[in-house]
Backbone as a printed PyTorch tensor [residue, N CA C, xyz], in Angstrom:
tensor([[[ -6.9000, -10.4990, 111.7500],
         [ -8.0410, -10.5910, 112.6340],
         [ -8.1990, -12.1710, 112.9270]],

        [[ -8.3240, -12.4510, 114.1790],
         [ -8.3930, -13.8510, 114.6730],
         [ -9.6030, -14.5660, 114.0250]],

        [[-10.8020, -13.8770, 113.9360],
         [-11.9800, -14.5510, 113.4150],
         [-11.8210, -14.9310, 111.9330]],

        [[-11.1480, -14.0460, 111.1040],
         [-10.9030, -14.4120, 109.7590],
         [-10.0220, -15.6570, 109.6220]],

        [[ -9.0030, -15.7050, 110.4980],
         [ -8.1210, -16.8560, 110.5420],
         [ -8.8980, -18.1520, 110.9660]],

        [[ -9.7920, -17.9520, 111.9350],
         [-10.6240, -19.1340, 112.3810],
         [-11.5350, -19.6090, 111.2690]],

        [[-12.2170, -18.6970, 110.5380],
         [-13.0890, -19.0710, 109.4540],
         [-12.3490, -19.6660, 108.3360]],

        [[-11.1420, -19.1180, 108.0040],
         [-10.2960, -19.6820, 106.9720],
         [ -9.8570, -21.1520, 107.3730]],

        [[ -9.6100, -21.3710, 108.6260],
         [ -9.0910, -22.6720, 109.0370],
         [-10.2600, -23.7210, 109.1680]],

        [[-11.4780, -23.2340, 109.2230],
         [-12.6340, -24.1750, 109.3070],
         [-12.7290, -24.9120, 108.0510]],

        [[-12.8960, -26.2200, 108.1580],
         [-12.9170, -27.1610, 107.0310],
         [-14.4080, -27.4720, 106.6710]],

        [[-15.0120, -26.9530, 105.6310],
         [-16.4220, -27.2290, 105.3570],
         [-16.5850, -28.7310, 105.0340]],

        [[-17.7510, -29.3090, 105.4400],
         [-18.0550, -30.6720, 105.1970],
         [-19.2130, -30.9060, 104.2740]],

        [[-19.7830, -29.8060, 103.7440],
         [-20.8990, -29.8660, 102.8260],
         [-20.9970, -28.6660, 101.9500]],

        [[-21.7680, -28.8000, 100.8580],
         [-21.9270, -27.6490,  99.9310],
         [-22.3830, -26.4020, 100.6650]],

        [[-23.3870, -26.4950, 101.5460],
         [-23.8460, -25.3740, 102.2660],
         [-22.7070, -24.6230, 102.9590]],

        [[-21.8340, -25.3510, 103.6620],
         [-20.7760, -24.7350, 104.3280],
         [-19.7110, -24.1390, 103.4360]],

        [[-19.4620, -24.7290, 102.2890],
         [-18.5080, -24.1380, 101.3200],
         [-18.9730, -22.8440, 100.9090]],

        [[-20.2490, -22.7520, 100.4970],
         [-20.8490, -21.4500, 100.0560],
         [-20.9300, -20.4210, 101.1150]],

        [[-21.3980, -20.8170, 102.3240],
         [-21.5980, -19.9130, 103.4350],
         [-20.3050, -19.3900, 104.0260]],

        [[-19.3220, -20.2900, 104.0410],
         [-17.9550, -19.8880, 104.5440],
         [-17.3870, -18.8810, 103.5950]],

        [[-17.5180, -19.0210, 102.2910],
         [-17.0100, -18.0560, 101.3320],
         [-17.6910, -16.6670, 101.5080]],

        [[-19.0410, -16.7220, 101.7430],
         [-19.7370, -15.4440, 101.9470],
         [-19.2870, -14.8010, 103.1810]],

        [[-19.1400, -15.5500, 104.2730],
         [-18.6730, -15.0430, 105.5630],
         [-17.3200, -14.3870, 105.3570]],

        [[-16.3550, -15.0510, 104.7060],
         [-15.0420, -14.5310, 104.4900],
         [-15.0900, -13.2100, 103.6840]],

        [[-15.9540, -13.2350, 102.5950],
         [-15.9750, -12.0060, 101.7960],
         [-16.4430, -10.8330, 102.6270]],

        [[-17.4730, -11.0650, 103.4490],
         [-18.0210,  -9.9760, 104.2920],
         [-16.9590,  -9.5300, 105.3150]],

        [[-16.3140, -10.5060, 105.9940],
         [-15.3200, -10.1750, 106.8920],
         [-14.2100,  -9.3140, 106.3420]],

        [[-13.7670,  -9.6060, 105.0920],
         [-12.6880,  -8.9630, 104.3810],
         [-13.0970,  -7.6420, 103.8630]],

        [[-14.3760,  -7.3670, 103.5490],
         [-14.7260,  -6.2290, 102.7780],
         [-15.7520,  -5.2840, 103.4670]],

        [[-16.3740,  -5.6580, 104.6010],
         [-17.3530,  -4.8930, 105.2870],
         [-16.8580,  -4.5760, 106.7300]],

        [[-16.3430,  -3.3670, 106.9040],
         [-15.8970,  -2.9920, 108.2490],
         [-16.9310,  -3.0300, 109.2780]],

        [[-18.2210,  -2.9840, 108.9000],
         [-19.3220,  -2.9220, 109.8070],
         [-20.0380,  -4.3010, 110.0000]],

        [[-19.3680,  -5.3500, 109.5370],
         [-19.9950,  -6.7430, 109.4920],
         [-20.3550,  -7.1990, 110.8780]],

        [[-19.7700,  -6.7090, 111.9420],
         [-20.0960,  -7.1580, 113.3190],
         [-21.2600,  -6.3580, 113.9010]],

        [[-21.8310,  -5.4130, 113.1420],
         [-22.9310,  -4.6080, 113.6360],
         [-24.1800,  -4.9200, 112.8700]],

        [[-25.3720,  -4.7410, 113.5570],
         [-26.6520,  -5.1410, 113.0120],
         [-27.0290,  -4.3100, 111.8010]],

        [[-26.3430,  -3.1250, 111.6160],
         [-26.7620,  -2.2860, 110.4950],
         [-26.3920,  -2.8420, 109.1750]],

        [[-25.4020,  -3.8010, 109.1170],
         [-25.0590,  -4.3450, 107.8590],
         [-26.1350,  -5.3830, 107.4300]],

        [[-26.3530,  -5.4650, 106.1020],
         [-27.3780,  -6.3630, 105.5800],
         [-26.9860,  -7.7920, 105.9150]],

        [[-25.7260,  -8.1200, 105.9080],
         [-25.2190,  -9.4840, 106.4020],
         [-24.3490,  -9.1180, 107.5370]],

        [[-24.6530,  -9.6760, 108.7390],
         [-23.9060,  -9.3450, 109.9740],
         [-23.6230, -10.5970, 110.8100]],

        [[-22.6440, -10.5220, 111.6600],
         [-22.2110, -11.6690, 112.3940],
         [-23.1010, -12.0180, 113.5390]],

        [[-23.2840, -13.3130, 113.6930],
         [-23.9840, -13.9240, 114.8610],
         [-23.2360, -15.1390, 115.3570]],

        [[-23.6140, -15.5820, 116.5010],
         [-22.9560, -16.8240, 116.9620],
         [-23.9990, -17.6310, 117.6790]],

        [[-23.8960, -18.9700, 117.6150],
         [-24.8170, -19.8860, 118.2540],
         [-24.1140, -20.8630, 119.1940]],

        [[-24.7740, -21.2540, 120.2180],
         [-24.2650, -22.1510, 121.1970],
         [-25.0280, -23.4910, 121.0520]],

        [[-24.4930, -24.4550, 120.4400],
         [-25.0440, -25.8000, 120.4020],
         [-24.6000, -26.4960, 121.6460]],

        [[-25.5630, -26.6640, 122.6280],
         [-25.2580, -27.0190, 123.9840],
         [-25.6960, -28.4290, 124.2410]],

        [[-24.8280, -29.2540, 124.7250],
         [-25.0700, -30.6580, 124.9600],
         [-24.6590, -31.0340, 126.3720]],

        [[-25.1900, -32.1630, 126.8710],
         [-24.7330, -32.7070, 128.0810],
         [-23.3840, -33.4160, 127.8700]],

        [[-22.7520, -33.9140, 129.0020],
         [-21.4600, -34.5290, 128.8090],
         [-21.3710, -35.7590, 127.9650]],

        [[-22.4520, -36.4570, 127.8410],
         [-22.5400, -37.6040, 126.9840],
         [-22.8120, -37.3230, 125.4670]],

        [[-23.2380, -36.0300, 125.2340],
         [-23.5940, -35.6610, 123.8660],
         [-24.9520, -36.2330, 123.4360]],

        [[-25.7250, -36.7410, 124.3840],
         [-27.0010, -37.3560, 124.0070],
         [-28.2010, -36.3930, 124.1220]],

        [[-27.9930, -35.3380, 124.9670],
         [-29.1210, -34.3720, 125.0400],
         [-28.5920, -32.9760, 124.7340]],

        [[-29.4750, -32.0950, 124.2000],
         [-29.1210, -30.7530, 123.8380],
         [-30.1310, -29.8500, 124.4830]],

        [[-29.7320, -28.6340, 124.7420],
         [-30.6250, -27.6080, 125.3120],
         [-31.2260, -26.7440, 124.1890]],

        [[-32.5350, -26.7240, 124.2100],
         [-33.3020, -25.9360, 123.2170],
         [-34.0550, -24.7940, 123.9170]],

        [[-34.2910, -23.7840, 123.1490],
         [-35.1890, -22.6810, 123.6740],
         [-36.3220, -22.6230, 122.6460]],

        [[-37.4790, -22.1940, 123.2070],
         [-38.6440, -21.9740, 122.3160],
         [-38.5240, -20.4650, 121.8140]],

        [[-38.0310, -20.2180, 120.6030],
         [-37.7360, -18.9510, 120.1550],
         [-38.9970, -18.1730, 119.7410]],

        [[-39.2500, -17.0860, 120.3700],
         [-40.4390, -16.3850, 120.1120],
         [-40.6550, -15.8430, 118.6600]],

        [[-39.6440, -15.3230, 118.0320],
         [-39.7590, -14.8040, 116.7100],
         [-40.0040, -15.9650, 115.6980]],

        [[-39.2500, -17.0270, 115.8180],
         [-39.4200, -18.1250, 114.8770],
         [-40.4930, -19.0790, 115.2480]],

        [[-41.0630, -18.9020, 116.4510],
         [-42.1940, -19.8030, 116.8500],
         [-41.7600, -21.2680, 116.7260]],

        [[-40.5890, -21.5840, 117.2280],
         [-40.1160, -22.9840, 117.1400],
         [-39.0720, -23.2500, 118.1960]],

        [[-38.9070, -24.4920, 118.4750],
         [-37.7670, -24.9270, 119.3390],
         [-36.4930, -24.7680, 118.5380]],

        [[-35.4710, -24.1610, 119.1500],
         [-34.2540, -23.8790, 118.3580],
         [-33.0820, -23.8560, 119.3410]],

        [[-31.8780, -23.7430, 118.7040],
         [-30.6480, -23.5270, 119.4060],
         [-30.6440, -22.1500, 120.0690]],

        [[-29.6400, -21.7970, 120.7360],
         [-29.4480, -20.5160, 121.4170],
         [-28.3000, -19.7200, 120.6240]],

        [[-28.5800, -18.4120, 120.4420],
         [-27.5710, -17.6580, 119.8090],
         [-27.9700, -16.1490, 119.7490]],

        [[-27.0990, -15.3680, 119.1730],
         [-27.4320, -13.9820, 119.0700],
         [-26.3850, -13.1510, 118.2750]],

        [[-26.5750, -11.8820, 118.2620],
         [-25.7510, -10.9270, 117.4390],
         [-24.4190, -10.6420, 118.0980]],

        [[-23.4380, -10.3650, 117.2220],
         [-22.0220, -10.0300, 117.6940],
         [-22.0620,  -8.6560, 118.3630]],

        [[-22.8520,  -7.7340, 117.8110],
         [-22.8770,  -6.4070, 118.3260],
         [-21.5050,  -5.8130, 118.5590]],

        [[-20.6420,  -5.8910, 117.5100],
         [-19.3150,  -5.2830, 117.5160],
         [-18.2130,  -6.2010, 118.0020]],

        [[-18.4980,  -7.3650, 118.5890],
         [-17.5140,  -8.3410, 119.1720],
         [-17.1430,  -9.3160, 118.0920]],

        [[-15.9320,  -9.4140, 117.7720],
         [-15.4250, -10.3600, 116.8390],
         [-14.9990, -11.7150, 117.4220]],

        [[-15.0680, -11.8080, 118.7670],
         [-14.8530, -13.0570, 119.4610],
         [-16.1350, -13.7960, 119.4970]],

        [[-16.4530, -14.6180, 118.4500],
         [-17.8120, -15.2070, 118.4210],
         [-17.9700, -16.3650, 119.3520]],

        [[-16.9060, -16.9830, 119.7980],
         [-17.1020, -18.0150, 120.8890],
         [-17.5430, -17.3100, 122.2010]],

        [[-16.9990, -16.1440, 122.4400],
         [-17.4270, -15.4200, 123.6550],
         [-18.9070, -14.9380, 123.5170]],

        [[-19.2470, -14.5260, 122.2590],
         [-20.6220, -14.1340, 121.9780],
         [-21.5900, -15.2400, 122.2650]],

        [[-21.2590, -16.4400, 121.7450],
         [-22.0880, -17.6360, 121.9140],
         [-22.2240, -17.9740, 123.3950]],

        [[-21.1240, -17.8620, 124.1460],
         [-21.1840, -18.1500, 125.6290],
         [-22.0310, -17.1350, 126.3300]],

        [[-21.9090, -15.9050, 125.9440],
         [-22.7830, -14.8050, 126.5010],
         [-24.2050, -15.0140, 126.2140]],

        [[-24.5820, -15.4060, 125.0020],
         [-25.9010, -15.5700, 124.5920],
         [-26.5210, -16.8220, 125.3460]],

        [[-25.7200, -17.8550, 125.5180],
         [-26.1830, -19.0170, 126.2940],
         [-26.5670, -18.5870, 127.6550]],

        [[-25.7080, -17.8270, 128.3360],
         [-26.0330, -17.4380, 129.7380],
         [-27.2450, -16.4990, 129.7310]],

        [[-27.2680, -15.4320, 128.8090],
         [-28.3980, -14.5270, 128.8520],
         [-29.7080, -15.1190, 128.4920]],

        [[-29.7230, -16.1600, 127.5530],
         [-31.0500, -16.6740, 127.1100],
         [-31.5110, -17.8920, 127.9950]],

        [[-30.5500, -18.5210, 128.6850],
         [-30.8920, -19.7210, 129.4930],
         [-30.5640, -19.7140, 130.9320]],

        [[-29.6510, -18.8420, 131.3320],
         [-29.1910, -18.8890, 132.6810],
         [-27.9520, -19.7920, 132.9140]],

        [[-27.6510, -20.5910, 131.9240],
         [-26.5270, -21.4990, 132.0160],
         [-25.1480, -20.7090, 131.9570]],

        [[-24.4800, -20.7830, 133.0520],
         [-23.2170, -19.9580, 133.1600],
         [-21.9770, -20.8770, 133.1600]],

        [[-22.0900, -22.0660, 133.5050],
         [-20.8960, -22.9780, 133.7130],
         [-20.5660, -23.8330, 132.4770]],

        [[-21.0250, -23.5260, 131.2780],
         [-20.7360, -24.3700, 130.1500],
         [-19.2550, -24.2860, 129.6840]],

        [[-18.8560, -25.3870, 129.1980],
         [-17.4550, -25.5310, 128.7320],
         [-17.4060, -25.5750, 127.2090]],

        [[-16.6590, -24.7110, 126.6190],
         [-16.5000, -24.7430, 125.1680],
         [-15.6360, -25.9080, 124.7240]],

        [[-16.1200, -26.6920, 123.7810],
         [-15.4160, -27.8430, 123.2470],
         [-14.5400, -27.4340, 122.0890]],

        [[-13.2750, -27.6840, 122.2250],
         [-12.3850, -27.3660, 121.0580],
         [-11.6080, -28.6430, 120.5550]],

        [[-11.6520, -29.6780, 121.3520],
         [-10.9630, -30.9040, 120.9530],
         [-11.6380, -31.4360, 119.6870]],

        [[-10.8360, -31.6560, 118.6440],
         [-11.2800, -32.2180, 117.4120],
         [-11.8950, -31.1980, 116.4350]],

        [[-11.8570, -29.9440, 116.8200],
         [-12.4620, -28.8950, 115.9900],
         [-11.4530, -27.8790, 115.4390]],

        [[-10.1740, -28.0500, 115.7480],
         [ -9.2090, -27.1510, 115.2090],
         [ -9.1120, -25.8870, 116.0460]],

        [[ -8.1440, -25.0030, 115.6950],
         [ -7.7950, -23.8590, 116.5080],
         [ -8.9330, -22.9500, 116.8510]],

        [[ -9.8330, -22.6610, 115.9180],
         [-10.9140, -21.7720, 116.0900],
         [-12.0650, -22.3370, 116.8780]],

        [[-12.1130, -23.6390, 117.0590],
         [-13.2490, -24.3350, 117.7500],
         [-14.5920, -24.0960, 117.0770]],

        [[-14.6380, -23.7520, 115.8160],
         [-16.0080, -23.6370, 115.1450],
         [-16.5040, -24.9340, 114.8380]],

        [[-17.7070, -25.2080, 115.1980],
         [-18.4080, -26.4730, 114.9400],
         [-19.0300, -26.4680, 113.5360]],

        [[-19.5960, -25.3190, 113.1820],
         [-20.2120, -25.1960, 111.8580],
         [-20.3770, -23.7410, 111.4950]],

        [[-20.5630, -23.4040, 110.1510],
         [-20.8740, -22.0570, 109.7620],
         [-22.1140, -22.1460, 108.8550]],

        [[-22.8700, -21.0290, 108.9330],
         [-24.0650, -20.9600, 108.0960],
         [-24.4130, -19.5190, 107.8720]],

        [[-24.9540, -19.2090, 106.6880],
         [-25.5390, -17.9400, 106.4040],
         [-27.1230, -18.1410, 106.4840]],

        [[-27.7130, -17.5100, 107.4490],
         [-29.0440, -17.7500, 107.7740],
         [-29.9150, -16.5610, 107.3630]],

        [[-30.8990, -16.8360, 106.4390],
         [-31.7380, -15.7030, 106.0370],
         [-32.7540, -15.4340, 107.1480]],

        [[-32.9730, -14.1820, 107.3780],
         [-33.9730, -13.7580, 108.4130],
         [-35.0480, -12.9350, 107.7560]],

        [[-36.2430, -13.3820, 107.7130],
         [-37.3600, -12.5580, 107.1040],
         [-37.6290, -11.3640, 108.0230]],

        [[-38.1490, -10.3700, 107.4010],
         [-38.5770,  -9.1300, 108.1560],
         [-39.4980,  -9.4480, 109.2720]],

        [[-39.3780,  -8.8410, 110.3820],
         [-40.2390,  -9.1630, 111.5360],
         [-40.3350,  -7.9620, 112.4990]],

        [[-41.1530,  -8.0150, 113.4200],
         [-41.2600,  -7.0300, 114.4990],
         [-40.6180,  -7.5690, 115.7800]],

        [[-39.7470,  -6.7120, 116.3540],
         [-39.1010,  -7.0890, 117.5630],
         [-39.0720,  -5.8570, 118.4810]],

        [[-39.6440,  -6.1450, 119.6630],
         [-39.7910,  -5.0170, 120.7130],
         [-40.4910,  -3.8370, 120.1160]],

        [[-41.5290,  -4.1000, 119.3060],
         [-42.3520,  -3.0320, 118.7270],
         [-41.8650,  -2.3170, 117.5270]],

        [[-40.6310,  -2.6690, 117.0060],
         [-40.0570,  -2.0330, 115.8470],
         [-39.8560,  -3.0470, 114.7570]],

        [[-40.0690,  -2.6150, 113.4620],
         [-39.8910,  -3.4310, 112.3520],
         [-38.3420,  -3.6230, 112.0850]],

        [[-37.9620,  -4.9260, 111.8640],
         [-36.6650,  -5.2700, 111.5090],
         [-36.6650,  -5.8280, 110.0430]],

        [[-36.0000,  -5.1870, 109.1810],
         [-35.9910,  -5.5640, 107.7710],
         [-35.2640,  -6.9110, 107.5850]],

        [[-35.6300,  -7.6270, 106.4620],
         [-34.9560,  -8.8790, 106.1500],
         [-33.4600,  -8.6550, 106.0490]],

        [[-32.6790,  -9.6940, 106.4710],
         [-31.2240,  -9.6140, 106.5200],
         [-30.6780, -11.0760, 106.5470]],

        [[-29.3080, -11.1290, 106.6690],
         [-28.6060, -12.4020, 106.7280],
         [-27.7560, -12.4580, 108.0240]],

        [[-27.8400, -13.5250, 108.6650],
         [-26.9240, -13.8210, 109.8060],
         [-25.7770, -14.6650, 109.3760]],

        [[-24.6070, -14.1350, 109.4510],
         [-23.3500, -14.8870, 109.1630],
         [-22.9580, -15.4830, 110.4920]],

        [[-23.2870, -16.7490, 110.6320],
         [-23.3210, -17.4140, 111.9020],
         [-22.1660, -18.4550, 112.0340]],

        [[-21.5130, -18.4410, 113.1850],
         [-20.5780, -19.5000, 113.5550],
         [-21.1550, -20.1830, 114.8180]],

        [[-21.2340, -21.4600, 114.7640],
         [-21.7710, -22.2720, 115.8000],
         [-20.6370, -22.9630, 116.5910]],

        [[-20.7580, -22.8740, 117.9210],
         [-19.8050, -23.4570, 118.8530],
         [-20.4430, -24.5190, 119.6690]],

        [[-19.6760, -25.5640, 120.0190],
         [-20.2220, -26.6560, 120.8120],
         [-19.8410, -26.4070, 122.2990]],

        [[-20.8650, -26.4600, 123.1450],
         [-20.6310, -26.3370, 124.5540],
         [-21.2000, -27.5230, 125.2630]],

        [[-20.4970, -27.8790, 126.4000],
         [-21.0280, -28.9680, 127.2870],
         [-21.4800, -28.2760, 128.5480]],

        [[-22.6880, -28.5360, 128.9780],
         [-23.2360, -28.0340, 130.2000],
         [-23.9430, -29.1370, 131.0770]],

        [[-24.1140, -28.8280, 132.2840],
         [-24.7950, -29.7400, 133.2200],
         [-26.2960, -29.4960, 133.2170]],

        [[-27.0470, -30.4970, 132.7780],
         [-28.5220, -30.3790, 132.7660],
         [-29.1870, -30.0630, 134.0030]],

        [[-28.4670, -30.3150, 135.1320],
         [-29.0880, -30.0540, 136.4730],
         [-28.9070, -28.6350, 136.8580]],

        [[-28.1760, -27.7890, 136.1140],
         [-28.0120, -26.3710, 136.3370],
         [-29.3900, -25.7180, 136.1230]],

        [[-29.8200, -24.8580, 136.9830],
         [-31.0940, -24.1370, 136.8160],
         [-31.2530, -23.4010, 135.5340]],

        [[-32.3990, -23.3860, 134.9300],
         [-32.6580, -22.6400, 133.6880],
         [-33.4390, -21.4630, 133.9820]],

        [[-33.2750, -20.4230, 133.2090],
         [-34.0650, -19.1930, 133.3330],
         [-34.3810, -18.6840, 132.0060]],

        [[-35.6960, -18.5960, 131.6400],
         [-36.1520, -18.0340, 130.3930],
         [-35.7950, -16.5740, 130.2370]],

        [[-35.7330, -16.0960, 128.9710],
         [-35.5490, -14.6710, 128.7080],
         [-36.7860, -14.2870, 127.9690]],

        [[-37.8880, -13.7880, 128.6230],
         [-39.1710, -13.6370, 128.0300],
         [-39.2480, -12.7870, 126.7360]],

        [[-38.3120, -11.8830, 126.5210],
         [-38.2920, -11.0890, 125.2470],
         [-37.6670, -11.8720, 124.1410]],

        [[-37.0900, -12.9860, 124.3850],
         [-36.4930, -13.8300, 123.4100],
         [-37.0740, -15.2120, 123.2690]],

        [[-37.3810, -15.8740, 124.4380],
         [-37.8370, -17.2160, 124.3330],
         [-38.9890, -17.4400, 125.4300]],

        [[-39.7210, -18.4350, 125.1610],
         [-40.8550, -18.7350, 126.1080],
         [-40.8320, -20.1910, 126.5300]],

        [[-39.6500, -20.7790, 126.6200],
         [-39.4550, -22.1450, 127.0430],
         [-38.0480, -22.6120, 126.9050]],

        [[-37.6390, -23.4290, 127.7480],
         [-36.2280, -24.0190, 127.6980],
         [-36.3990, -25.5210, 128.1170]],

        [[-35.6180, -26.3480, 127.4600],
         [-35.6710, -27.7420, 127.8000],
         [-34.5480, -28.5280, 127.2310]],

        [[-34.1500, -29.5510, 128.0560],
         [-33.1040, -30.5410, 127.4810],
         [-33.9050, -31.5620, 126.8100]],

        [[-33.4440, -32.0090, 125.5880],
         [-34.0680, -33.0120, 124.8220],
         [-33.0030, -33.9270, 124.1900]],

        [[-33.3810, -35.0990, 123.8520],
         [-32.5450, -35.9790, 123.0920],
         [-32.1500, -35.3120, 121.8340]],

        [[-30.8410, -35.4010, 121.4500],
         [-30.4320, -34.7770, 120.1840],
         [-31.1900, -35.3620, 119.0130]],

        [[-31.5870, -36.6590, 119.2000],
         [-32.2980, -37.2540, 118.0480],
         [-33.7710, -36.7440, 117.9100]],

        [[-34.2120, -35.9490, 118.8750],
         [-35.6160, -35.3780, 118.8050],
         [-35.6720, -33.9180, 118.3600]],

        [[-34.4760, -33.3050, 118.0960],
         [-34.4510, -31.8810, 117.7580],
         [-35.3720, -31.5180, 116.5490]],

        [[-35.2860, -32.3190, 115.4930],
         [-36.0550, -32.0600, 114.3030],
         [-37.5060, -32.4490, 114.4450]],

        [[-37.7920, -33.2650, 115.3900],
         [-39.2550, -33.5530, 115.7340],
         [-39.9360, -32.3450, 116.4180]],

        [[-39.1340, -31.5930, 117.1400],
         [-39.5850, -30.4010, 117.8610],
         [-39.5650, -29.0950, 117.0460]],

        [[-38.5920, -29.0030, 116.1310],
         [-38.5210, -27.7710, 115.3270],
         [-39.5450, -27.7890, 114.2150]],

        [[-40.0500, -26.6270, 113.9110],
         [-40.9900, -26.5400, 112.8040],
         [-40.3480, -25.7330, 111.6530]],

        [[-39.0200, -25.7470, 111.6140],
         [-38.2630, -25.0440, 110.5220],
         [-37.4990, -26.1440, 109.6870]],

        [[-38.1400, -26.5560, 108.5920],
         [-37.6270, -27.7150, 107.7810],
         [-36.1450, -27.3770, 107.2790]],

        [[-35.8970, -26.1170, 106.8420],
         [-34.6160, -25.8850, 106.3770],
         [-33.5350, -25.9840, 107.4640]],

        [[-33.8570, -25.5370, 108.6260],
         [-32.9000, -25.6050, 109.7730],
         [-32.6930, -27.0630, 110.1020]],

        [[-33.7220, -27.8790, 110.0720],
         [-33.5850, -29.3370, 110.3730],
         [-32.6440, -29.9840, 109.3520]],

        [[-32.9440, -29.7950, 108.0800],
         [-32.2150, -30.4520, 106.9490],
         [-30.7950, -29.9300, 106.8550]],

        [[-30.5650, -28.6660, 106.9130],
         [-29.2190, -28.0690, 106.6230],
         [-28.3830, -27.7950, 107.9120]],

        [[-28.9750, -27.6260, 109.0590],
         [-28.1720, -27.1920, 110.2740],
         [-28.2810, -28.2680, 111.3230]],

        [[-29.4620, -28.4900, 111.8370],
         [-29.5540, -29.3800, 112.9980],
         [-29.0930, -30.8040, 112.7090]],

        [[-29.3650, -31.3470, 111.4770],
         [-28.8980, -32.6260, 111.1660],
         [-27.3750, -32.7640, 111.2430]],

        [[-26.6820, -31.7860, 110.7320],
         [-25.2590, -31.8180, 110.7490],
         [-24.6510, -31.6090, 112.1530]],

        [[-25.3480, -30.8090, 112.9520],
         [-24.9290, -30.6350, 114.3350],
         [-25.0730, -31.9330, 115.1170]],

        [[-26.1740, -32.5400, 114.9420],
         [-26.3530, -33.8660, 115.5810],
         [-25.3150, -34.7840, 115.2150]],

        [[-25.0390, -34.9800, 113.8790],
         [-23.9990, -35.8850, 113.4300],
         [-22.6170, -35.5860, 113.9750]],

        [[-22.3100, -34.2980, 113.9660],
         [-20.9460, -33.8480, 114.4280],
         [-20.8250, -34.0980, 115.9380]],

        [[-21.9010, -33.8870, 116.7030],
         [-21.9230, -34.1470, 118.1210],
         [-21.5880, -35.6030, 118.4170]],

        [[-22.3200, -36.4410, 117.7230],
         [-22.1350, -37.8720, 117.8760],
         [-20.7170, -38.3020, 117.5490]],

        [[-20.0790, -37.7300, 116.4730],
         [-18.7510, -38.0820, 116.0680],
         [-17.7040, -37.5290, 117.1130]],

        [[-18.0040, -36.3640, 117.6450],
         [-16.9660, -35.7420, 118.5870],
         [-17.0480, -36.2720, 119.9570]],

        [[-18.3110, -36.5610, 120.4110],
         [-18.4890, -36.9590, 121.8520],
         [-18.8020, -38.4590, 121.9330]],

        [[-18.9120, -39.2150, 120.8960],
         [-19.0650, -40.5880, 120.9260],
         [-20.4520, -41.0750, 121.3120]],

        [[-21.4750, -40.1760, 121.2320],
         [-22.8390, -40.6410, 121.5370],
         [-23.3340, -41.4830, 120.3980]],

        [[-24.3370, -42.3530, 120.7440],
         [-24.7420, -43.2750, 119.7560],
         [-25.8730, -42.7140, 118.9480]]])
């Protein structure tokens, strides 16, 4: 399976990624339903979307988390997580012309991996039990002048912000410390932003 090869080829850069990559590989190798929401730990993909300079990123105001965050969603049976991330970017923001960045990221183009705990919540009137998102993040470059379109059942705001302001806008400390900080650093290293 190409996704297993991509995750195996991904080189972790911190303890969080070492542990979460191992969990993702274990689930990919042993849970045939890992790409479906019914599994306690299931696949998701995120689109970390920046402008061509890497100085601004596109955030959505996520309704469930009540915070500014990246864009992403469930695999829903699709093991091509880069395609899932691109689809979620278009569905949640209206951005259709984004380019997947693979230069400097290896064959699978994975920017980061994370196992994200999701507390139980209500979505579309139904209770969703606590679970884990086995997430692969991909870097996309998009044009900030492209029109944005909210997806009201998912988000209630979209905006381009300085990548240095992401953690000032997010009210999720763990995401800032463990995820957004590394994405900002990697964006700067890959795209040469200051």
